[in-house]
N, C-alpha and C positions, 0 to 999 in steps of 0.2 A: 504494500500500500504506500503510495507516494503522495503525501499531502501534509499540510499542517493547518489549513484553514478549517472551514466547517464541512466541506464536501470532500468525500473520498471516492474510491472506486465503487461501482455498483450504486452510486448516488446515496451512499450512507451519509447521514448528517450527524456529525460528532455531537452537536448540541442536543440530540435526542437522548444521549447517554451521559455526556459530560457537560455539566452546567458551567457556563463562562461567568466568572465573577469580575466585576469592575470597580467595586468599592468596598470599604470596610463594613458598611451597612449590609451589603449583599452577602459578604462572608459571614457575618454574625448571624444573619437570618438563615443561611444555608446550614451552618453547623448546628444550630439549635432546633432545626425543623425535622431532624431525622429521629425515628424511633430508636429505642435502646438496642435492639438486636441488629441494627444497621450501622456498620462502621462508616464513618464519614472520612473520605480521603480527598485532601486538597493538594493538587499538583501545582506547585509554584514554579513558573517557568519564564523564560525569555524567548521571544520570537527569533532573536539573533543568535541564540546559543545552540550549536549543533547537537549536544547531548539531549537537549529538550525536544528538538525536532525528531531525533532518533527514537526516543522512548514513547512519543505520543501515540503511535499506532498500537503499541502494547497496552497503553492506558485505555485506549478505546476498546480493545479486545477484553480487557479486564472488566471495564464498565458494563459491557454488554453481557458478559457471562456471570457477573456478580450481582445482577439486578435482584433486588430484594434482600441482599446480604451486605452490600456496600454501596454507598452513593459517592459519585466522583464529581469533582469540580476542578476547573482550571483557572488559576489566577495568573494572568500575564503581567509581569512586573515591569515591562518596558516603560509604561506610562505611570507607574505607581511606585517609585523608589521609596517613598515615605511609608507605604504599607509593608514593603519588604523589610524595612528597618524595624517597624513595629512588631512584625512576626519573627524577627531575629533570623532572617534568611540571609546567609552570606555566600551560599553556593547554590547553583541550579543544575538540574532540577532537584527540588526539595519536595518531598511528600510528607504532609502533616496529617496525622491520624487523630480523629476526634471521636469521642463517645459521650453522649449526654451533654454536648456542648463544651466538654473539657478536652484539652489536648492529652492524648495517651501515648504518643510516640511520633517518631520521625524516621524518614529514610532519605538519605542524600545520595544521588547518583542515578545513572541511566542503565543499570543492570536489570534486565527484565526478571531474571531468576531471583535476584535479591529482593526486588519489589514484591513479587508474589509471595515470597517467603515471609516478608514482613506483614503482609496483609493476612496471610493464614495464621501467623503467630498472634496477631491482634485478635483474630476471631477465637483462637484457642484460649487466650487469656480471658476472654469474655465467658467462656465455658468453665474457667477455673482450672484448666489442665495445668499440671505442675504444682498445684497447691493442695491437691486432694490425694487421698489414698487410692490404691489400685481399684477397689470396688467402685468408688465414686467416678474415677476416670472411665471405667467401662460403661457405667450408666450414662455418663455425659456423652460418650461416643455414640450411644444410641440416638442421641438428639442432634448429632452434628449436621444432619441433613437440614436442620432448621437454620443453621448458621453458615454453611458453606455449600457452594455449588459442587456439582459432580467434577472431581479432579480430572477424570479422563477427558471430558468435554472441554474443560478449561485448558488442558495441555494441548489438545488439538487446535483450539482457537489461537493460542499463543504461538504455536509452531507455524501456523498459516501466515502469521505476521512477519 
């Protein structure tokens, strides 16, 4: 897929899956509007940065496959340097993870594998994996379909990018 605007191959509109944010108010509204089970992922990028352009097709693939599990937004910092400072973003792309309106983690870089690993780790934390005993983890695994998409379908979608 070769693009970075709103339209890609097959007339896919990125804005159907990734919300563009242009202000602090829009950012605040987006991160507080998601339900608890939905991880909010804000992709802070620059149009002029090659790593940001490189990873965006993967972000779009993740957004389409994680519908109902994660909500994605893109904040282009080219015209908003003051917002980048407020968010303490010093490198791009930076992915900021929110749950219940609170920041719960970050990922910096354009590695697709590392990004999906971070998203899955955030979902696992929501389920309490790593803090529970073996029985509780097994019980939580029964509910993972509630919080994560099918990994096989996700891998195929990312590979296609």
